Residue frames relative to the residue before (quaternion, step in Angstrom):
aa qw qx qy qz dx dy dz
M 1.0000 0.0000 0.0000 0.0000 0.00 0.00 0.00
D 0.3940 -0.7355 0.4971 0.2382 3.59 -0.82 0.92
A 0.7410 -0.4550 0.2833 0.4046 3.53 -1.35 0.35
A 0.6693 0.4873 -0.3145 0.4644 3.60 0.90 -0.90
A 0.6524 0.5118 -0.3280 0.4527 3.61 0.95 -0.75
L 0.6173 0.5257 -0.3412 0.4756 3.63 1.06 -0.74
R 0.6620 0.4910 -0.3082 0.4751 3.62 0.89 -0.90
D 0.6755 0.5018 -0.2953 0.4524 3.55 0.88 -0.94
S 0.6152 0.5335 -0.3452 0.4667 3.59 1.08 -0.64
A 0.6538 0.5008 -0.3121 0.4736 3.54 0.97 -0.88
L 0.6649 0.5059 -0.3076 0.4554 3.58 0.95 -0.83
A 0.6401 0.5182 -0.3223 0.4668 3.60 1.02 -0.77
L 0.6371 0.4940 -0.3439 0.4815 3.62 0.93 -0.75
A 0.6574 0.5189 -0.3133 0.4477 3.61 0.87 -0.91
A 0.6437 0.5297 -0.3170 0.4523 3.58 1.01 -0.86
N 0.6905 0.4276 -0.2593 0.5226 3.60 1.25 -0.46
G 0.6370 -0.5823 0.3250 0.3867 3.58 1.20 0.37
I 0.5700 0.5749 -0.3891 0.4396 3.59 1.24 0.17
P 0.3343 -0.7638 0.5148 0.1993 3.61 -0.53 1.12
V 0.1374 -0.7974 0.5862 0.0401 3.56 -1.15 0.74
F 0.0633 -0.7643 0.6381 0.0691 3.53 -1.35 0.23
P 0.5089 -0.6685 0.4429 0.3128 3.64 -1.10 0.56
C 0.1053 -0.7826 0.6117 0.0487 3.54 -1.11 0.78
G 0.5047 -0.6368 0.4986 0.3019 3.55 -1.25 0.51
P 0.7197 -0.4324 0.3079 0.4474 3.61 -1.27 0.02
D 0.6572 0.4857 -0.3009 0.4916 3.56 1.26 -0.44
K 0.5047 -0.6723 0.3766 0.3892 3.59 1.42 0.13
A 0.4651 0.6630 -0.4573 0.3675 3.60 1.22 0.19
P 0.5150 -0.6390 0.4553 0.3452 3.63 -0.88 0.78
R 0.3563 -0.7399 0.5356 0.1970 3.56 -1.10 0.74
T 0.6196 0.5387 -0.3487 0.4520 3.62 1.18 -0.25
P 0.6510 -0.5608 0.3279 0.3926 3.61 -1.10 0.55
H 0.7833 0.2919 -0.1640 0.5237 3.62 1.01 -0.70
G 0.5043 -0.6985 0.4121 0.2966 3.57 1.17 0.48
F 0.8514 -0.0988 0.0819 0.5087 3.55 -1.00 -0.86
R 0.5735 0.5970 -0.3821 0.4107 3.62 1.18 -0.44
D 0.6495 0.5099 -0.3155 0.4675 3.58 1.26 -0.36
A 0.3840 0.7498 -0.4691 0.2652 3.57 1.26 -0.07
T 0.0104 0.8156 -0.5751 0.0623 3.51 -0.98 0.84
T 0.3506 -0.6907 0.5817 0.2483 3.55 -1.35 0.22
N 0.4560 0.6969 -0.4369 0.3399 3.58 1.31 0.10
A 0.4106 -0.7623 0.4528 0.2128 3.54 -0.43 1.32
D 0.6291 0.5381 -0.3438 0.4432 3.64 1.01 -0.71
A 0.6535 0.4917 -0.3029 0.4892 3.59 0.98 -0.87
I 0.6516 0.5047 -0.3232 0.4650 3.61 0.91 -0.79
R 0.6460 0.5089 -0.3219 0.4691 3.61 0.92 -0.77
A 0.6528 0.5171 -0.3052 0.4618 3.55 1.03 -0.81
W 0.6360 0.5207 -0.3284 0.4653 3.56 0.97 -0.83
W 0.7383 0.4222 -0.2452 0.4653 3.58 0.78 -1.03
A 0.5502 0.5420 -0.4092 0.4859 3.62 1.25 -0.14
Y 0.7024 0.4627 -0.2538 0.4776 3.56 1.02 -0.87
W 0.7667 0.1475 -0.0520 0.6227 3.60 1.12 -0.82
P 0.0965 -0.8536 0.5074 0.0677 3.66 0.42 1.10
D 0.7084 0.4363 -0.2729 0.4830 3.60 1.15 -0.48
A 0.3710 0.7617 -0.4751 0.2378 3.62 1.24 0.11
L 0.4148 -0.6552 0.5740 0.2628 3.49 -1.16 0.78
V 0.4709 -0.6711 0.4970 0.2845 3.58 -1.16 0.56
G 0.1311 -0.7829 0.6059 0.0529 3.55 -0.69 1.15
V 0.0912 -0.7695 0.6305 0.0458 3.56 -1.12 0.71
P 0.3660 -0.7189 0.5357 0.2497 3.59 -0.75 0.95
T 0.3065 -0.7484 0.5510 0.2060 3.56 -1.00 0.67
G 0.6439 0.5312 -0.3821 0.3966 3.56 -1.24 0.19
R 0.8516 -0.1613 0.1141 0.4856 3.54 -1.13 -0.67
A 0.6145 0.5804 -0.3577 0.3971 3.62 0.99 -0.80
S 0.8236 0.2198 -0.0934 0.5144 3.57 0.89 -0.86
R 0.3233 -0.7483 0.4874 0.3130 3.54 1.32 -0.42
L 0.5369 0.5903 -0.4203 0.4320 3.52 1.10 0.81
L 0.1488 -0.7316 0.6581 0.0978 3.51 -1.20 0.66
V 0.0636 -0.7890 0.6109 0.0171 3.58 -0.79 1.03
V 0.1533 -0.7509 0.6384 0.0716 3.53 -0.94 1.02
D 0.2303 -0.7732 0.5817 0.1037 3.54 -0.71 1.16
V 0.1004 -0.7959 0.5969 0.0161 3.58 -0.48 1.20
D 0.1973 -0.7926 0.5687 0.0971 3.57 -0.55 1.22
P 0.7518 -0.4094 0.2410 0.4572 3.61 -1.20 0.13
D 0.6456 0.5306 -0.3306 0.4385 3.60 1.02 -0.69
G 0.7509 0.4157 -0.2125 0.4670 3.56 1.14 -0.55
I 0.4356 0.7306 -0.4438 0.2819 3.54 1.26 -0.08
E 0.6524 0.4977 -0.3358 0.4625 3.64 0.89 -0.82
W 0.6132 0.5272 -0.3505 0.4724 3.66 1.01 -0.74
A 0.6664 0.5078 -0.3055 0.4525 3.59 0.88 -0.99
R 0.6402 0.5284 -0.3309 0.4488 3.60 0.95 -0.81
Q 0.6757 0.4990 -0.2908 0.4582 3.56 0.95 -0.86
H 0.7657 0.3568 -0.1777 0.5048 3.61 1.07 -0.73
W 0.2659 0.8195 -0.4812 0.1617 3.57 1.31 0.09
P 0.6849 0.4819 -0.3354 0.4316 3.67 0.64 -0.90
A 0.6809 0.4647 -0.3080 0.4750 3.62 0.98 -0.69
L 0.6446 0.5336 -0.3380 0.4308 3.57 1.10 -0.57
A 0.0538 0.8708 -0.4887 0.0056 3.59 1.07 -0.88
P 0.0564 0.8106 -0.5810 0.0473 3.65 0.46 1.05
N 0.5637 -0.5856 0.4563 0.3621 3.56 -1.25 0.39
R 0.7681 -0.1069 0.0522 0.6292 3.53 1.22 -0.58
F 0.1291 -0.7759 0.6017 0.1387 3.57 -1.20 0.12
H 0.2317 -0.7415 0.6155 0.1326 3.51 -1.31 0.54
V 0.3464 -0.6767 0.6041 0.2391 3.57 -1.06 0.76
T 0.1621 -0.7810 0.5990 0.0705 3.54 -0.84 1.04
R 0.7221 -0.4107 0.3140 0.4597 3.59 -1.30 -0.02
R 0.8033 0.2878 -0.1208 0.5072 3.59 1.06 -0.79
G 0.8244 -0.0411 0.0581 0.5615 3.62 1.10 -0.16
W 0.6256 -0.5106 0.4192 0.4149 3.53 -0.86 -1.04
H 0.2016 -0.6890 0.6679 0.1964 3.54 -1.37 0.29
L 0.1677 -0.7597 0.6229 0.0816 3.61 -0.66 1.09
I 0.1098 -0.8310 0.5453 0.0071 3.59 -0.54 1.13
Y 0.0953 -0.7812 0.6169 -0.0061 3.52 -0.85 1.13
T 0.2154 -0.7404 0.6227 0.1330 3.55 -1.07 0.85
D 0.8287 0.0064 -0.0579 0.5566 3.58 -0.96 0.90
P 0.0125 -0.8518 0.5236 0.0134 3.56 0.67 1.08
P 0.5139 -0.6361 0.4752 0.3249 3.58 -1.05 0.71
D 0.4615 -0.6724 0.5064 0.2802 3.54 -1.24 0.47
H 0.4526 0.6320 -0.5095 0.3691 3.55 0.22 1.37
N 0.4562 -0.6847 0.4978 0.2743 3.56 -1.23 0.36
I 0.1546 -0.7096 0.6775 0.1170 3.49 -1.25 0.71
R 0.2652 -0.7844 0.5427 0.1406 3.57 -0.65 1.12
C 0.2306 -0.7819 0.5730 0.0846 3.49 -0.89 1.08
């Protein structure tokens, strides 16, 4: 993804009320306070991506974004496939090592692993 697309992705998330912050290629936050610096302020986001045009888009999980992300690594993929109907994520992303199952406004219940 090119620099403009990364910035535009961050701005689109923010426009939908999801705070973002810039991360390096190692996924470490680039701001002094990491995920605590996440914002929906478009001016701040433009400034970050002007300073770090190659920054990956970080999103805090939990109360800040109302998102729950389950990171399924290669050892857990078979378990996730078996339990997929019960998991029912709102969306998922294929990562270099597995999947990210993404839930919005997650229900208050337990899934036993």
